N, C-alpha and C positions, 0 to 999 in steps of 0.2 A: 504494500500500500504506500503510495506517495502522498506527501503532505506539503502544501504550499501555503505560506502565510499571506492572507489577503489583507489583514489589518492587525497592527500591533496595538499595545495598550495606549500609547500616545495618540495614535490615529483614531481609535475607538472613542477616546475622551473628546477629541476635537469634534467628531461627528455627533456625539451626544449633546454637546453644547450648541452646535448648529441646529440640531433638531429642536432643542428646547427653545432657541430663539425664534425658529419658524412657528412653533406653537404659540409663543407669546404674541407674535405679529398678528396671528389670526384669532386668538382667543383672549387677548388683553389680560384681565384679572381672573379669568377662569370662573367667574360667578355663574355662567350659564353652560359651563363645559365640565365634563367628567372624563377621566381617563380609565380605560378598561384594558387590563393586561390579559391576554389570552393564555390560559393555562395549557401546558406547563411552562414552556420556554419564554413566553412573552412577559411572564411575571417579573423576571430579573430586569429586563429592559424598562418596563413600566415603573418599577420601584426606583431604579436609578434615575430615570427622567424626572420623576416626582421629587426626588431628593435634590436634584440640580435646580429645578424650578423653585423649590422652597428655600434652599440654602444659598445658592449663588445668585438667584434673580429675585429673591424676596417675595415670591408669589404666595400669599397666605392661604388662599381658599382652594387649593388643589384637592379634588376628591379623586381617590384611586380605588378601583375595584378590580377583582380578579374573576374571570369567567371561565368555567369549565365547559368544554364543548364536546366531551367524550361521546355522549349519547345522542348528539345532534349531527354527528358526522354521517355521511352517506355510506361510509365503508366500515362502520363500527362492528358489524357482524361478520366481517370477512376473515378475521384472524383465527388461529387455532387456540390461542391462549386467552384466559379470562381477562377482561378489561379491568384496569385500575383507574377509577375516576379520581380527578383532583377536586379540590374544594372550590366552590364559588363563594366569593366574599364581596357582596355588593350591599352596602348598608345605607344606600341613598336612592332617591327616585331618579329614574332616567327619563321619565315623561317630560316632553318638551325641552330636554337638554340637548346640547351638542355632545355627542359621544365620539371619543377618539379611541378606536381599537388599536392596541399595540401588540405587535408580535415580532419575534426576532428575524425570521426568514419567511418571505413570501415565495411559495413554490408553485403549487398547482392552483391555489385559491380555494381549495375545499375547506380548509380550516376557517377561512373568513366567511364562506357561505354558511358554515355551521354556526359561527358566532352571530351572524345576522339573524338566524332563526332563534338561537338561544336568548338573545337580548330581548326579544319580544315578550318573554315572561316577566320582564321588569318594567314594562311600559313601552310607550311609543316615543322614541327620541325625535327631536326636531330635525336632526342632521346626524349622519354617521360618516366619519373619516377614518382612514387607515394610515397608520405610521408603522413602518417596518425598517429594521436596521439593514437587512440585506434583501434586495429584490432580485430573484433569479429570473432573468428574462428567458424567453423561448421555452418555458416549461408549464405555462398556464393551461389548465383544463377549463377554466371558467373566465369570463371577461371581467376580471377584478384587477384593479391597479391601485397602488398606494398614492395617497395625497402627499405623504412625506416619506422620503427614502434616504437612508444613510449612504448606501452604495449599491450600485447595480452590478450584478455579476453574471457573466455568461458561463454557466456550468452546463456541461453537456454529458450525454451518455451516462456513465456510472459515477460521475463526479457528485460529491456531496459537500454541502457547506456545514461546517461545525463551528458554532458560536460558543466560546468559553467565557464565563463570567467569574470575576474575582470571588464573588459570594458563593459560588457553587463549585467551580473547577480550580480556583486558586489563582487564576490569571484572566485578564481581559485580552482576548485574542480571537481572531476568526481565521479559520483554515479552510482550504479547498482540498478535500480528500479524494483520491482516485483509487478505487478498489481494484 
């Protein structure tokens, strides 16, 4: 297996600050906006962005939720092993709010489609946007595109994008793996 570094820790940090600034440009004080990290891997990106918005840019009213999409996926019955669901933690109303879905890698679009279905259980948002750290072009199964993207990657064939977070894997880095 070969491994190529797409982004190192410094580059990830720069991109996170750029994404935070783009969110501020479009959502001002976040009084009408909520951030929803898509479980499991969008959680780390959403938590990091929330911390940057609050600590570095002094946005006080950032609401962060975590959404489990396990049983909303169209492929959830296709595996041989039992599914392990993550937790959904949304302790606010999404009705008439601007929702920003946050996920680490946009690949086929199926996770986002599942999130669109799952969020309806919490009300009808005014608007839904998508923020993704890595946008894998040329691999979409559904017509879904991010409003905010950290980096666009052309991964082909058996290539896989691996996002590591300091909180989980001990380092901030993104690799392109070739099996």
